[in-house]
C-alpha positions in Angstrom: 15.4 0.0 15.4 12.2 -2.5 15.8 11.0 -4.7 13.2 7.3 -4.3 12.8 6.2 -6.8 10.2 6.7 -10.5 10.3 6.4 -11.8 6.6 7.3 -15.3 7.6 3.7 -16.5 6.5 3.5 -15.0 3.3 1.5 -16.8 0.3 2.3 -15.9 -3.3 -0.3 -15.7 -6.3 1.9 -14.9 -9.6 -0.2 -14.5 -12.3 -1.0 -12.2 -13.8 1.2 -10.3 -11.6 2.8 -11.0 -8.0 0.6 -10.3 -4.8 1.6 -12.0 -1.1 -0.8 -12.5 1.7 0.4 -12.4 5.2 -1.4 -13.2 8.3 -1.0 -12.2 10.7 1.7 -9.4 9.4 2.4 -8.1 13.5 2.1 -9.7 16.7 -1.2 -9.4 18.2 -0.4 -7.0 21.1 1.0 -4.9 18.7 -1.6 -4.8 16.4 -4.0 -4.0 18.5 -2.0 -0.9 19.7 -2.1 0.4 16.1 -6.1 -0.3 15.4 -6.7 1.5 19.2 -4.5 4.4 17.8 -5.4 4.7 14.6 -6.6 8.5 13.4 -10.3 9.3 13.6 -11.8 10.4 10.5 -12.4 13.9 11.4 -8.7 14.2 11.1 -9.0 12.9 7.8 -9.5 14.6 4.2 -11.8 13.4 2.1 -11.4 12.9 -2.1 -14.4 14.9 -2.6 -12.8 17.6 -0.7 -9.9 17.5 -2.7 -12.2 17.1 -6.0 -10.8 13.5 -6.5 -13.4 10.4 -7.7 -13.7 8.4 -5.0 -15.0 8.3 -1.4 -12.2 7.8 0.7 -10.9 9.5 3.6 -7.2 9.7 3.7 -4.4 11.5 5.8 -1.0 11.5 4.5 1.8 13.1 3.9 1.3 13.7 0.5 -2.2 15.4 0.6 -2.6 16.8 4.5 1.2 17.1 5.3 1.1 19.5 8.3 -1.8 17.3 9.9 -0.5 14.0 9.3 2.8 15.0 10.8 1.3 16.4 13.8 -0.7 13.3 14.2 2.6 11.0 13.9 4.9 13.1 16.5 2.5 13.1 19.1 2.2 9.3 19.1 5.5 7.4 20.5 4.2 4.7 18.3 3.2 6.0 14.7 6.7 7.9 15.6 8.9 4.7 15.9 6.7 3.2 12.7 7.3 6.4 10.9 11.0 6.1 11.3 11.3 2.7 10.6 9.5 2.8 7.4 11.5 5.5 6.2 14.9 3.4 6.6 16.5 1.5 4.5 16.3 -2.0 6.5 12.0 -1.8 5.6 12.6 -1.1 2.2 15.2 -3.5 1.0 14.0 -6.0 4.0 11.2 -6.1 2.2 12.3 -6.4 -1.4 14.5 -9.2 -0.1 11.7 -10.9 1.1 10.2 -10.7 -2.3 13.2 -11.7 -3.8 13.2 -15.4 -1.6 9.6 -15.6 -3.2 11.4 -15.4 -6.8 10.2 -11.5 -7.5 13.7 -10.2 -7.8 13.2 -6.2 -8.7 16.9 -5.5 -9.4 17.3 -2.8 -6.1 19.9 -3.5 -4.3 20.8 -2.0 -1.0 24.2 -0.2 -1.4 27.1 0.7 1.5 27.2 4.4 1.4 30.7 4.2 -0.2 29.1 2.6 -3.6 26.1 5.1 -3.3 28.9 8.3 -2.9 30.6 6.4 -6.7 27.1 6.1 -8.6 26.3 9.9 -7.3 30.1 10.7 -8.6 29.5 9.0 -11.9 26.0 10.5 -12.1 27.8 13.8 -12.0 30.2 13.2 -15.1 28.0 11.5 -16.9 24.2 12.4 -16.4 22.9 9.0 -16.6 21.8 6.5 -13.5 19.6 3.2 -14.1 16.3 3.3 -12.4 17.4 0.4 -10.5 20.2 2.0 -9.1 18.1 4.4 -7.4 17.7 4.4 -3.9 14.6 3.3 -2.5 12.2 5.1 -0.4 8.9 4.7 1.7 5.9 6.1 2.7 2.3 5.2 4.4 -1.2 6.8 4.9 -3.7 6.1 7.2 -7.2 5.4 4.9 -11.1 4.5 5.1 -13.5 4.0 3.1 -17.4 4.2 4.0 -18.6 0.6 4.4 -22.0 2.1 3.3 -20.9 2.3 -0.7 -17.3 3.0 -0.5 -15.4 1.5 -3.2 -12.2 2.4 -4.9 -12.4 2.0 -9.1 -9.9 -0.1 -11.1 -6.6 0.9 -11.4 -2.9 0.1 -11.6 -1.1 2.5 -9.2 1.0 5.0 -10.5 4.1 4.9 -12.6 6.1 5.7 -9.6 5.4 3.2 -7.0 7.3 -0.2 -7.2 5.1 -2.0 -4.4 2.2 -1.1 -2.6 0.9 -2.8 0.9 -2.5 -2.5 2.1 -2.9 -3.1 6.1 -6.3 -3.8 7.4 -7.0 -2.2 10.6 -9.8 -3.5 12.4 -10.6 -5.2 15.6 -11.6 -8.8 15.7 -15.4 -9.3 15.1 -15.8 -5.7 14.0 -15.9 -6.0 10.0 -18.7 -8.5 8.1 -16.8 -10.0 5.7 -20.6 -10.2 3.9 -20.5 -6.6 3.1 -17.5 -7.1 1.2 -14.2 -4.5 1.7 -11.5 -7.2 0.0 -9.0 -6.2 -2.3 -10.1 -7.8 -5.9 -7.6 -8.7 -8.3 -8.8 -7.8 -11.5 -8.5 -8.7 -15.7 -9.9 -6.6 -18.0 -12.5 -7.8 -20.0 -11.0 -6.1 -23.1 -7.7 -6.4 -24.5 -7.0 -2.9 -25.2 -7.1 -1.7 -21.4 -4.0 -4.9 -21.2 -1.2 -1.8 -21.0 -2.0 0.0 -18.3 1.7 1.6 -17.1 0.0 5.3 -16.8 -3.3 4.2 -14.7 -5.6 5.2 -16.2 -9.1 4.6 -14.7 -11.7 2.0 -15.5 -15.0 0.9 -14.7 -16.1 -2.2 -12.5 -17.8 -3.4 -15.9 -14.8 -3.7 -17.6 -12.9 -6.2 -15.4 -13.5 -9.8 -14.5 -12.7 -10.8 -10.8 -9.5 -13.3 -10.6 -9.7 -13.2 -7.1 -10.2 -11.5 -3.9 -8.3 -11.4 -0.8 -11.2 -10.9 2.2 -10.9 -7.6 4.3 -9.9 -9.3 7.6 -8.0 -8.0 10.9 -4.2 -8.3 11.3 -3.1 -9.3 7.4 -1.4 -7.5 4.7 -2.3 -7.4 1.0 1.4 -6.8 -0.7 1.7 -6.2 -4.7 4.0 -5.2 -6.8 3.1 -2.5 -9.4 3.2 -3.6 -12.8 1.8 -3.1 -16.9 -1.3 -5.0 -15.7 -1.5 -4.3 -11.8 -5.2 -4.0 -12.1 -7.0 -4.0 -8.8 -10.0 -2.4 -7.0 -12.3 -2.4 -4.1 -15.9 -3.5 -5.2 -19.1 -0.9 -3.6 -19.5 -2.3 -0.1 -23.2 -3.0 1.1 -22.7 -1.8 4.5 -25.8 0.2 6.5 -24.2 1.3 9.4 -23.5 5.3 8.1 -20.2 5.1 10.8 -18.7 1.6 9.6 -15.3 2.0 7.6 -12.7 -0.4 6.0 -9.9 1.0 7.8 -6.0 0.7 6.2 -3.0 1.3 6.3 -1.4 1.6 3.2 2.5 1.4 2.6 4.5 2.3 -0.6 7.9 1.9 -1.9 8.9 4.0 -4.6 12.5 4.7 -6.1 13.8 8.5 -5.1 14.3 10.4 -8.1 
């Protein structure tokens, strides 16, 4: 099975929660194939149509499973990528990379026999450690309008373990001056310091610790924690057709 990502160039920040920046995340020619075949925004569903806050457009297996499946199935590239993302090789390979950088999340890849043993034990005892649950991953296609698009500060749903945000724009297509970077935040009020359940906050509630500029062929990878506040500030582009396109991948425990 093809390994699509290369983590060799990962650099890390650890405070106040772990974040990795990987650039480049793919071989240049492969990255161009992904960008060229990224779905058009008219295939996506808007947050407004779903009754959610924000100006995001998305095509995902959660919000639009049929349209998502049809798009992935029709493309050999995305079909192979989908198969890899769903594999143990991807999930545990990513966690092994994090462990090499002193981020041990406690999940271990099990042999089929060990997994069966744990299932049998759970059948009799009715209990299982969260770290013994198998992992799963999913990805979504996302787009934010460069004219005013934003993602309000949040810490991600409790079910998430690792999130990867991969830029999907061509070289020279995006002007970083209009924004679009992934901002890691710290609450101005200590009462917001603990946010395990992912309540939303306003931009005025946060101070920016660092911003990872939105540039081609990179991945921003971060760990879900009680204080993993992050956001995308409102962008200042003037072109109504310009989009901040990303591939967002989530690793979760399979409940």
